[in-house]
C-alpha positions, 0 to 999 in steps of 0.5 A: 649499630654500634657500641655506645663507647664507639659510638662516642669515641667515633673513628678513635675507638679503632686507635685502641688496642684489640683486646680494648676495642674487644672490651668496649664493644660489650653491648647488645649488638655484640651480645657479649657481657664481660666479667673481669676477676684480678687484683687490685694492688692498691684501693687508697683513699685521701686524707681523714677528713674525706672518710665522712664523705666517702663512707655516705657515699659508699652507702649508696654503692658510689667510691669505696671508704676503706682502703688495701692491698692485694685486693681481689676484683670483680668487674662486671660489665654486660649490656641490657635495656632500662625502663626508658629504652636505653642501652645500658651496661653496667660497670659494677666495681666489687672488691672483698676488702678485709671485713667483708666486700664493697661495692662501686656501681656505675651504668652507663649510656650514650648521650648524643646530647652531650656527646659523651658517655653518661655515667650514672653513679651508684644504686639510685641513680641520683648523680650523673656524670659525663664521661670523655672517652680517647684513645692514646698513642700506645693504644691505651683508653684515658676517661675523664670526667667532665659535669656531674648533676645531682637527681632527687625528685624535683631536684637537679642540679650541677655538683659545684667544684668545691664538693665534686671529684674529678675522675681519671681513668686509665686502662690498657692491655699488657700483651706479655701477661695478657691481662688489663691493668686499669688506673683510676684516681678521682680529685677535688680542685681544692680538697686534692685526692679523694679516693682511687685504685689500681691493678689488673684483671683477666677477661671472661665474655659470655653470651648475655642473651643465655647468661642474663642480668644477674639479680642485683645487678642493676640498680635500683631506680633508674634515672632518665634525665639526661 
């Protein structure tokens, strides 16, 4: 058994930088969790008209409606088995912004049916996005989002391009500094740039069986539909 990311990438996983392979090997099989701490050089959002949308999404820890520079940052990648028996990895990002910390929460599972990593966003997993991962020639990782779906009760609809956001994540490892570098950019086909951040962090690994999943890290509600 391999990590959800290695399963999604197949042979392409071996083309990643060794430090990226270790970070994205976090899972129940490795028994490791990973906590990254660093600084985001910039956290930004698009034009003023997107701020109400970001503020609404921020109430469920989806995206961040504030901006800043040199923002202390933490990312927690912790594997666990969810209520439906699926291996899940948290991607909980905390930005220590002026006025108080803001979180951007996601939990990820491997979806054999969709042949990708499925990214459930927010505290209640109302949004689900397909993520497609690929290794670049320099050993860095490129993640692009695909279809987005909204789920609430019996509602299960595809998010139209008019209001949806396309995410692109680029993560690499800098051997000279011993730091991971990350750049995230979310855009809308019609409205343009919506949200993003970029910076660097170091990673610390620990035995997840000893530490467990801390309180408040798992979502309030888990969604079964892929």
